[in-house]
N, C-alpha and C positions, 0 to 999 in steps of 0.2 A: 490576540488570542494565540496561545501556543497549545501544544498537545497537553493532555491532562497533567496538571501541575502539582499534584500531591508530592511527587518527587520530580522536579522539573526535568525536562526531556533530555538534557545534556548541556554541555557547554558549547557555545558557538565555536567554529573551527576555521581552519586555514584556507585562505584563498590560494589557488595555484598561481604560479607566475605566468607571465605572458608567453613564455615559451611553450606552454602546454605540458610541461613536465612537473611532477609533484615537487613542492618546495616545503621548507620548514615553516612552522607557524610564526606569525609576527608576535612581538612582545606586546604586552599591555592589553591583550584580548580579555574581554569580560569572562567571568567564571559563573557557573551555576552548579547546582547539585547534580549528582551522577546521572540519573535518568528516570523516566517514568517506568515503573514496573507494570507492564500491561496486565499481568494477572498474578498479583502478589501471592506467594504460596500460602501465606496465612489466610488471606481472603478466600482463596479457592479451596482450601481445606474444608472450610465451612460448607462450600458448595457440594462437597461429596455426599451430603445428605439431602441435596436439593434437586436431585435429578428427575423426580417424578413430574410428568407433565401436568400443568394446571388444567383442570377440567374445563372444557369449552365446547361449544357446538361446532367444532371443526369437522372437516372430512375425517372419516375413520382411518385408522392405521392402514387398512387394506387399500382404501382409496388413495391414500398418500403414496403408497408404493406404486400404484398404477399411474400416478401423475395426472389423474383426471382433474378437470377444472370447469368452472362455470364463470363466465365473464359477464358482469352486469352491464358494462359499457365496453366500447373498444377504445382503450386508452393509448393505442400506438399511433394514432394520427399525429401529424406534426403539430407541435405547439411551441410556444416560446420557451427556450431553455431557461434554467434557473438564472434570474437576473443578478444573483449574488456570486455566481461562479462562471468562469470562462476556462474551458479546457481546450487546448490546441495541440495538435500532434503533427509531426512530419512522418509520413509513411509511404509515399508514392515515389516512383522513379523521378518524376519532375521535382518533388520535394528534395530528394537527395542530390539532384543536379543544381539546386538553388543554393544560396548562401556561398560560403567560401570553402573550397576543398584544397587541402594541402596533403597530397599523397593518398587521398581517399577517392573512391569512385562508387557509382551506383552498381550494386551487384546484380548479375543476371539471374534469371530464374522466375518461377511462377509467383514468388513472393518478393516484392521489391525490397531491397536492403541497401545499406551502406557498408562498405568493407575497406580494408587496408590494401591498397594497390602497390604503394611504393613508400619506403621509409623517407622521412624528411629530416631525420636526426636521431640521436640516441640520448638517453638520460639514465642516470643511476637512481634507483629507488630503494631506499631502506625501509623495509616493511616494519612499521612500529610494533607489530604484534609478534614478530619472530626475531627481529634484529638483523635479519639477513639483507645484505645489499646485493642487488643484481643490476645488470645493464640491460636496457630494453630499447629497441627501436620503435618509432612511433609515427603515426600520421594523424591528421586532425581535420575535423569538419566543424565549421561554425554556421549555425542556422541564420537565415535572415532575421531581422528584428520583427517581432510580432507585437503589434499594438493591442494591448488587452482591452477588451470591451468592458471589463470590470476592473477599473483601477484598484489594485489589490493591497490588502494588508498582509496576506500570506501567499506563498507559492510553493508548490511541490512538483518536482520533476519525477517522471517515471519512464521506464524504457523496457524494450523487449529485445533480447540479443542472444547470440550464441558465441561463446568464447571457447574455441578448441584448446586443448592442453598447450601450455606455453604462451597463452595470450590473456589479456584482460583489457578493461576499459575504464576511463574516468569520464564522468559527466559533470559539467559545470553550468552555472546559470549566471547571467549578467543582465541587468535591467537598467532602465532609466527611471528616476524618481519623477513625481509629478511636478517638481520644481525645475526639471530639465537637467539635473545632474545625474551621474551614473553611479551604480553600485560597483563594488569590486567584482571580479570573477569569483564566485563562490563554488566550492566543490560540493556537489550534491551526492556523490558516492564514488567510491573506487570498488569496482565490482568484477567478479568472475563467476561463472556458473559452477566452477569447481573450487577447491580450497587448497590445491597443491602448490600453485605458483605464487599467489598472494593470498592474504586473508582479507576477504571483502570487508569494507569498513566505511563508516561515515567519518567525518573529519571535524573535530572539535576546535573551538577557539576562533571562529570566523565572525568578524563584526567590523563595521566602520563607524560605530556609535550612532548609526541611524537605523540600521537593520542588522540582523544576526541570523545565523543558521543554527537551528536546534535539531541535530541528528539529520532528519530528512526534510525539514520544513524551514523555508525562508520566512522571516517575520519582520515586519516593521516594528521598531522598538517602542514607539509611542504613537499608536494610531489616533489617539485623541487629538494630537497636534495637527492632523489633517494630511500628513505626508502619505503618499501611496506609491506603489510600483505601477508605473504607467505602461511599460513595455518590457518584453523579456526576449532573450535569445539563449540558445543552448550551444555549448561547445562539447563535442565528443572527441576524446583523444583515445586512439586505438593502439594498443601496445602488443609487441610480440618479441620473442627472443631474437637477437641479431642473427641474420642469415636464414631464419626460418621462412617457410612459405605459408605457414598457418596464419590465419587472419580471423579476427572477430567479424561478425556480421550483425548489424543493428537493423531491426525491422520497424521499430516504432520508437520515437523519442517525443515525449510530450511534456507540457507544463500546464499545471492547473493553478490559475490565480483566483483568489476569492476575497470578498469583503463582506464577511458575515458579521452582522452587528452584535455587540454584546447583548445577550439576552438569557434570562433564566427560564423563560417559557417561550414556546413557539405556537403559532396558530394550529388549532386542530383541523384535520382534514376529514372528509366524508369518504367512507369505504366505497370502492367501485369495482373491485375484483375479488373473486373467491377462487383461488387455485392453490394447490400445494404441489411442489415439485418433489420428485423422489430423490432428494439429496441424501447420500450415504451419511451415516451417523457415527462420528468418532468422538470419544471422550479424551480430553487431555489428562484427566486425573488417573487413568489407568496406566499412564506412563511415568507416574511419580518415581523418582530415583533413577530413571534411565538416562544415561549419558549426561551427567551433571555438568560436564564442561560446556554444555550449551544451555546457558541461563539457568543452571541449577536443576535441570531435568524437567519432566513432563508437566509438573504443576503450573509452570509458567508458559506453556506452549499453546496458548489460546490462538495466536495468529497462525502458527504453523499447522495447528489442527484444523482450523477453519479453512485454510488454503487447501489442505489435503482433501477435505470433504468435497469442495467444489471442483477441484481438479479431477477427482474420481467420478463425480457426477457427469462430467463431460467425456468420460471414457479415456482419460489420460492418466499418466502416473508412472512411477519408476518401475523398471523391470526387476525380476528376481536377481539378475546379475548386479544391477545398480545397488540393491539392498543386501548384497552378500556380506557386508561388514556388520550388519545388525544381528544381535543375538537372536537366533531362530525361535527362542521361547517367547519373544515379545509379540503381543497382539498388535495389529494395525501398524506394521513396520513402516508404511509410507509416512506416518506421522514423524517417526524418528528421522527418516530421510529428509523430510521437509525442514525439521528443526536444524539439522546440520547445514543445509544449503540455503537457508534464509538468515542464518546467524550473522549478526553484525558484531565484529570483534571490538569495536570502539564502544558502541552502545551496550555491549555485553548482554545482548538479548536477541530474541527472535521476532521482535515487533517492529522492525524497520519496515514501514509501509511499502516503499518502492522495491525493497529487496524481495518482499513476498510476491509482488506482481511480476518482477523479473524472473523469479524462480518458476512461477506458473508457466511463463512463456517459454521456458526451456523445453517444454514438451511439444511434440510435433503439431504444427499448424494451429497454434494457440496464442492468445493475446491476453495481456494483463494491464490494467489501467488503475491508477489511483486518482479519485476525484471526490467531489462532494455532491450529494443530492440535496434537493430543497424540501422534500416532504415525503411522506409515505405514499402519496400519489405517484411520485416518480418511481418509487420501489415497486408499486403495483404494476406500473407500465412495463417494467422489466420482467417481473414475475409472469405477467400475462404472455410475454414473448418467450418464456422459458429460460430466463437468465436469473440465477440466484445472486444475492448480494451479500458480501461480507462487510459488516458494519463495525465501527469502533465507538465505544461509549463508556461512560463512567457513572456510577450511581451508588447511593446508599441502599441497603437491603430494603428499607421501607419504601423506596421509590419504584421498585419493580416487583409487583405482586407475584409470588410463587418462586422467585429466584432464590430467596433465602440466603443471599450473600450480598456483600457490597464490594466494590472494586474501584481503584483509582484509574483503571483503564483495562478494557476487555474487548476482545473480538468474538463475534458470533455470526451465524449465517441466517439471513432471512430466506426461508425455504418456501414461504407462501403466506396466504391470508385465509382466515376462516370466513364463512358467510357473514358473520357479524363485523368483519373487518379487523379482528385481532391478528396479531403477528405470530405466525408459526416460525419459531426460531430453533435452529439446531445449535444449542448452547453447549460448547465443549466443556464448560465448567460443571460437569455432571458426573455422577458416581460411576456410570457405566455407559457403554454404547447404547444400550436399550433405553436409557434415561435421557438421552441427548435431546429428543424432540420435546419442546416446551411450547406452550401457547401463552404469550404475554399480552396484556391489555394494550390495545392500540394507543390510547392517549398517553399511557406511561412510557411505552417504548419510543414513540415519536419524540417525546420531550427529552428523554435522557440521551437520545442519539443526536438530535439537531441543535440542542442548546449550546451556548458557548460559555456560560457561567453557571456555577452550581455551588451549593454549600456542602462542606464535608461534615463528618460526624462531630466535629468540634465547633461547627458554625462558621468556619472560615471560608471565604470565597475562593473557589478553585475554578479551573477552566474545563470546558468540554470540547469535543472535537468539531462541532458545527456540521455534522453530517458526513464525515469522512467515510469512504467505503472503497473496497476493492471490487472491480468488475473483471471477471474472467469470461472469455467467450472465444468461439472459433475464429481462425484467421479468415474464413469464408462464411460469415454469418448468413442466416436466411434473410429474406426480405423483411419479415416481421421483426427479426432481431435487429437488423440495421435501423429500421424505423424507430424502434424503442430506444436504441442507443443514441441516435441522432436527437430524439426528443429530450434526452437528458444531457445533451451537449457533447457526446462522445462520437467522434468520426474517425 
């Protein structure tokens, strides 16, 4: 299973060399079509008339703003995490002191991190999106090998970091197959929180004919043959201008492995929580035509818009100075800000999942994770603890009552659940901010989000995300939030 395959997610890309410095792509790499369009402009133009919330016996708009809730059960008690997914992260001082450090060290401070202490070499990097070649010094950290509790068909790395001006980082993944052989080192992202030094990018063309990387997702090429990813480790290479004292700091580096089976339908769950969080409401469609250099403008900004809603929910976001570059006549300028700073120049879009999580975590004392959930029960557990969920799904207009549009890939925010268990979704594919709150039928929403196979409007089999979501939460969560996160496998 790869990301929504109506227009496949991208071409597999280049492993970095063992030096830790970026290298050119090998020849003979497989090719695929350009990418999945997360919110195709044509599809979402239809949604401009679909913003009215579907009537349901949900909490009133006034109650939603107040964030009141009623919990039928207490779902935050520890239970077995999703047996199809294993998320593991390195976050603590002891984590950063484990593995192999080459010029890196555990950063001091209240939030443990990994930073560049001393250069171990220099490398020239030619930015493929600008043609500019620059020399960078670097240090490197390689995590211990992590044995996945779920031998995986897919894996996604995500990270939280700060890269001051003149610095950037590369994150790579290597694993062992279930037959004992190893994957190459795969580049999972070249990233900076800004865009002045390098253009943040995924890397196309990476494959060993057994697995491939599609933008942000490692995938076993033929899961039906039984091959799986049995273990994984990450390698962080931290770069800065030669002679500089600036240094990136990484606070979280995680990998999510999963083996979600091919399925057109998922089991229905029973409602257990009625609560609606007061998540701000932003429409992507009101940004149509703004800054077309970022994926054609706002009609395709579902991911950036969803991220902006949840970032603002937590009281974070860009300052007026940060947004001084944005036309002051534009509403909700934080959405334009997010689109610029999540944009993947290779993918040519704002829907790179880890880039969105990394952007969220650039705000103070904040974290972002990409994982998969196993059911709406998992989502209820998080909502009950006050944590909204950004979900990725694809569907026909006929499969989601009240949406009035279809899409090959779209992000929206689960903001809560009605007393009947239906999903209160802040759907950015709406005609205005006031129309963003929608109530979608539980059974329909659960299926379009969690399935891995579906039929398009021509009857062809396409893929679904299998429950992919972004989770954003404070660096110091409450006890209830910690328990809810741990219950869905995030620590």
